C-alpha positions in Angstrom: -32.1 42.8 -28.6 -29.7 42.3 -31.9 -30.9 43.4 -35.0 -31.3 39.4 -36.0 -33.0 39.0 -33.2 -35.6 42.0 -33.7 -36.2 40.7 -37.2 -36.7 36.9 -36.4 -39.9 37.3 -34.1 -41.1 40.0 -36.8 -41.2 37.3 -39.2 -42.4 35.3 -37.5 -45.6 37.0 -36.2 -46.0 37.7 -40.2 -46.2 34.0 -40.4 -48.6 33.4 -37.1 -50.5 35.9 -38.8 -51.4 35.1 -41.5 -51.7 31.0 -41.1 -54.4 32.4 -38.2 -56.4 35.3 -40.9 -56.2 31.9 -43.5 -56.9 29.2 -41.2 -53.5 27.3 -42.4 -52.1 24.7 -39.6 -48.8 24.8 -41.4 -46.1 27.4 -43.3 -46.5 24.2 -45.3 -50.5 24.9 -46.1 -49.9 28.7 -46.7 -47.1 28.2 -49.6 -50.2 25.4 -50.6 -52.3 29.0 -50.2 -50.8 31.1 -52.0 -50.0 28.9 -55.3 -54.1 28.1 -55.0 -54.6 32.1 -54.6 -52.5 32.8 -57.7 -49.9 34.6 -55.5 -47.8 32.9 -56.2 -46.6 31.1 -59.4 -44.1 28.5 -60.6 -41.0 29.1 -62.3 -41.0 27.3 -65.9 -37.6 24.3 -65.5 -35.6 25.8 -67.5 
């Protein structure tokens, strides 16, 4: 299996685990949770 395929599986696995732990229904909800928790901050407009 090529390295990029293994990396893709790893990313999917991490996303799935985060969704399960945070009870998120999809990736978009993970983004919302990240902003709400302060993990991600909005980029100021230039």
